[in-house]
N, C-alpha and C positions, 0 to 999 in steps of 0.2 A: 927216198924222193930228194930229189934235188930244189933249187930254191926256185925254181921257176915252177914249179907244180903247186910249192906253196901259195907265193904269189897268185897264181890263178884262181886257186879254191879261196881266197880271202876276196878277190874281186867278186866273184858269183856268190859267196855269203851276203856281202852288201847288195848284190843287186836284190837276191831272195827278200834283204828285208825290205829295200827300198818297194817292191813289187808286193809284199804285206802291206806297209804302209798304206800304198796307193788302196788297194782292195779293200781295207778298212775303211777308208775315207771314201771308196765308192758308195759300200754299204752304207754308211750313213750319210750320205747323201739320199740314195734311195729312201730311205726311212723319213727323211726330214719331208721330202717330195710328198711321199706318202700321206703323212699326216697334214701335211697342207690340202692335196687333194680332198683330204677327210673336211676339212675345216671347209673348205668352199662347199662342197656339198651339201653340211648342214648348215651353211650360210643360206643357202636355196630353198631349203625345207621351209625357213622360219619366213622367206621374203615369198615363197608359194602363199604362207597362210597370211601376210600380211596385205596380198594382194587381193586374198578373197574376202577378205574383211572389209577392205575399200570397195569393191565389186558392190558388195552387199548392201552394205550405204548409201553407196549410189542407187541403187534399184530401190532401196527404200525411199529416199527421198523424192527419186523421180515418180513413185507410187503414188505421194502427195499432193502432187501436181505440180512440182517445181520443173523448171527446162535441164538439160543434161548441163549445162554450165554451170545452172546455181547449184544444182547437188555435187558437182566435180568438188566445185569453190567450197562448199559448206563440207564436205567430208576431207578436204586438203585442212581444214581448220578454220576456216574463212566466216564471218558474220556469224 
């Protein structure tokens, strides 16, 4: 082998390591992204439950004869 061939192989090896590192970083960012999306999805579930409870509260207060605005105010913690 000549000196040029040895130099070319070293350059290729460096590129390979860089591409491997890039792949690992890309995979890691995909995992973080998936975890974040899962966390957002779970927070929507709790938000849906809270909304359901709030609507039930408003309906219950309205059934007792209060106006809609009074019911919303009461369920928000007022009065």
